[in-house]
Every structure is written in structure tokens, then in C-alpha cells.
N, C-alpha and C positions, 0 to 999 in steps of 0.2 A: 353643591352634589345635586340638588333640588334641579337645576337649570341641564348640569347633565346627565340628570337620571330621566329628564322631559325630552330630552335629545335623543335617547336612547330609544325612547319610546315610542315617540315619534317613528323614528325608523324601523322598529319592530311592525308597525300598522302598517308603514308604505309595503315593506317586505311580504308581509301577509297579504298584500292587495296584487303584487306584482307575481309572487308562483302561484304557477300550475299544478294542477296536480294530475299525474297520468292514469286515466279509470282501465283503463287495461291490464294494469295489475293492483295487487290489495294495497289500498292507501294505508301511510303514515300516518301513526297519530299527530306526532310533528312534522312539518315538511318547512325545512327553512332554505331549500331552495340550492341551485349547484354556485359555484365561486362567483360567476356571472351577476346573479341575484345579487349576492353580497355585496357586489363592488357598488352598487347603488344605494347603498346605506351607508357607506363606510364615512361619509363628512358627520353623519350622528355619532356614528360610532367612536370615530376620533376625539369628536366634542364630548362625548361620555368620559373617554379617558382624559382627556386634559383637564376637565373642571376637577373631575374625582382625586387626579394627581395634586391640582394647587392644591384641595382640601390635604391631603396627606402634607405635603412639602410647608401649608402655611400654617396650618394649626394641630399637631400634632402635639400632642404635651406628655409627656411618657415622666415620669417623676419615682423615682424607687422603684425600677421596674414595671410602674401601672402609667396606663395611657389612661389620661382625663377627657379627649376631646369624644364623644361619644360618636361621632361622626367615621371615624377612621376606617373602621370596618364594615360597614356599609361601604363608604369608599372603593377600599379595594375589592371589595365583590362586584361594582360598578364596575371597574377595569376587568373585571373576569368574563362580565357577563356581554360586553362591549367586544373583548376580544373573539369572545363564543360567536357572535352574531355579523363578525368579521371572517369568519372559519380560519383565524389563526390559534388554531387549535392548540396547537403544543406553549404559546405566551397562556392562554385562557386554562388548562391544568395547569401551569406553573404556579400562575395565582389564586386559584381555587385551594389549591394543596398548602401553598401558604396561610391564608385565610384558615383554614381544617386547623393547621400545628400551631398559630402563635393565636387563636381564636380557641381553645380545646375547649369544647361540652357547653360550649354557648349557643344560642339560637343560628345566628352565624351558620357557625362553621357545620350546623347539620343540613342549610340549607345549601350550602357549599360542596357538600357532600354529593344531594342531588345533581347538582351543575357538575360535576365534574362526571358522575356517570354518565349524564348527558352528552358530556363531550368526546368522553372514551367512543360511546355508540354512534357520535358520527364519524371518529375516525375509524370505528371498523373492529377496535379493539376490543373486545364484546367480551373477555375473560377479565379486565378489569374492572366494567362497567358494571358486570356481576358483583365484584367482590364489594363494592363501594355501594351497589343496593342493598344487596343483603345484608351490609354495615348498618347502612340507614335504619331499613328494617328493624333488625337488634336492636337498633336503641331507640326506637319508639316502642319494642313490642316492651321496653324494659324502662319506659317512663321517662327516660333520657331527652328522649326528642320528642319534639312536640305534634299529638297525634293529628294536627291541621296539614301534616306533611303526606299527608297517607293518600291523600286524595291525586296531589302530585305522582306518589310513589307507584301508585297503582299505574299513572299513563306513561311513567318512565318505562316499567314494567315492559308495559306490554308492545312501548314502540322497540324496546329492545329485542323481544322477541321475533316480530314484525320483521325488521331491517335483516333479522338471521332467518328467513321466512320456516319459523319455528311459529306458526299458526294458530296450533293445537295449544301450545301454552300461554299463546298470547292473550285468548279469551277469557281465561278465568280471570284477569287481570283488567280487563275489558268492561265485563260484567260488574265488576269489585267497585269500577270506578265509577260504576251507572247509581250503585247505593249512594253517589256524594251529590251535592249542588254543583250543576255543573252550568259554564254558561252555553245560552242556545244551540252555537255555532256549533262549541264542541260537544255537546251532547247530539245531537247533528251527527256529526262527524264519524263517534264511537258506536253508533249502531248503526252507520252505514258499511264501516268496516267489519262489524259483529255479520252482518248480513253478508258480506262478500266471502267472509270465512266461512259462515255454513253454506252458501252456496258451491265455495272452493271444495265442502268436504260432502256436497251430494245432500242435504241437509235440507234441501228446497224447502220443505213447511215452517222451519225456522228462518230460513233468511228470506221467505213472502213476506213472513212475518213483521222483521225490521224493516226490510224495503218500503214494506206499507207505514211503520211509524215514521217514515223517516219522511216521504211523501206529505204527508197531514202536517210535518211540521213547518212547511213552507220552505224545503233550503232553495241556497243559490241556483242558478238555473240548471248550470251543469251536472249539478246533483242531483238536482230533481231529475231530469233527463237521464240521466245512468240509473238510478235508480228504478224510473220506469221500464226502463228496456228490462234491466236486470230481472224484475219482479217477472217480466215476460216469460225469460230466460229459466227463471227457477218456477216456472209451473208443471205445477204435476198434475196427471190425470185424477190422483187419487182426490184431489185438492176441492174439486168441482167447483173454483172460484174461476173459469174459463170465459165465462160473460162479463165479469165485473174488468178483467185483464184485458179484454178484447176491445172492449168500451173507453177505456184510458190510452188504447195506445190510436185509435182512432179518433177521439178527440185530440188527439195531439199532430196527427195526419192536417188537424183543419188550422192548426196552429201557426201562424205565419215565422216567429220564430224558431220554427224548425224546418224550417226550406230545407236548408243544407243537410237534413240529416233523414229523407225520406227513406233512403234506403235500408239504414237501422230498422226504422218503422214497421218497414215492409216484411222486411227479413223475420222478427219479432214475431209480427201475425204468422208468416209464413210455417214458423218453428211452433208454436199453437199450435195451427192446424195439424201439422206433422204427426205433432205427439197423439194426436185424435183419432191419426190414420184418415185425413179427410184429405 
């Protein structure tokens, strides 16, 4: 199980490095790439399925209807996640549903609910995704499911609405997620998405605030560049921070890494002056 799980984790890490975000649209919370991207980690996923299957075949011990090997439920769950990252969503759904039914009211059954909702999100079956998200929320509220799942649930809810372009509904869940301790990269991403949504809604002051927070957190180059450009696009003549934004843009013009994007920087500068009737 350990070897299979490590193989999948390595594949997921590799996938995150390969998948590219489209900054012309509001980012997804989770970007798993397309079918072509998933092919690059098929070997890792297949190894996860193979190793987990061996655990089930060789070590399952059922006596009087009770399973005595504690790794069996984990192995089924690993198989489900491996199918998910292979983007074989039909098989992932069947596996997660099996875990929920077979290990009813156990911690892993509630985790499987979360992943089942994510799978339906990826398939575009938002009705079923909503059903499982709401069911998991109900179980957390009743104290049946561990409250530690709330953080991932908020993020999955947010992604659920972003995929449907229901950005206003996603805001609440993104803000809720920020109340939890998030890994730095994920926290930056959530704040960037919030900035994009506020910008899209023409709440430029809120958008500018979140873009500034993102910039201060030293994100990866692409996101840092877009945050600075979008900060300029969110400039409001009432905010009075024109000189600061112009300073950021002029500094970007001097950075050699931005040579291929000078047109965007000059355009952003021109847009600020245009708003000031200059």
C-alpha cells in the first residue's frame, strides 16, 4: 500500500508542475489538466492500482462478515483516487461508491463522499456533485463526519460553483476556506481567485486588496505577473493609489524576464492614464 500510495503522490506532484493555468479566465481551485496531461502520470496511477489490488487480493481477512485487515479500505480508496487522476471517472465513481457503501459511517466513507463529489464535478454532473457535497456537510454538522474535512469541503464547494461560472456563490466558500490553515501555494491561489471574482464584479477596491496580498506572498512568476497586471486593471480613480501601481509596472518594464510581455505592461500603464483622462 505504501509503495502504491507514494507512486500516486509522485504522479500528482508531477501533474501539478505540468498543468498550465489560463489566466484569461477565473482560475479553478483544482486544475487537474486535460486528458493529455493525465497520460503523463498513467504509470504512477497504474502502479497505485496494482499495489492496492495486491493488498486486497493477498491480505483481505473476512471472518463472520468482519474485515480484519485494516489496509483494505485504504487500498480501495487508493484505487478510486488513481482512477480519478487517470480521468477514468466512471471507474472512480464505482470505486468511491463501493467504499461509501461497504464502510458506511466510517471516516474513510466520508472522505470517499468528498472525492465522489469531486469526480462528478470533473464530469460536469453538478447535480450529483451537489447532492454528495450537501450530504457530507450534513454529516459534519451532525458530528458524524470529522470536522477536519470542512476545509476540503469548502474548497470543493468553491470549485463546484466556479466550474459552473457561479462565481458569486463560490466567494463564500473561498472566504470560509481562508479561515483554515492552508498550504502557502493554495492560500495564494484562493486569494488570487477571490481577486479575480471581485474584479469581474467590478468591486475594484476589494480586487486590488487581494491582488496586493498575492503579490506580497511571492507567488510563482506567472501568477505574480498576472496579479500585477490585474492590479493595474483594477485601478479606480477614487482609490488614490495610482503612483504605487505605476511604480510596480515601470519596475516590471526593467525586469528582463518580462521582455516578451512588454505590450501587456504598456497597455496596463496606458489604461491607468486613460482612467485619469491623461
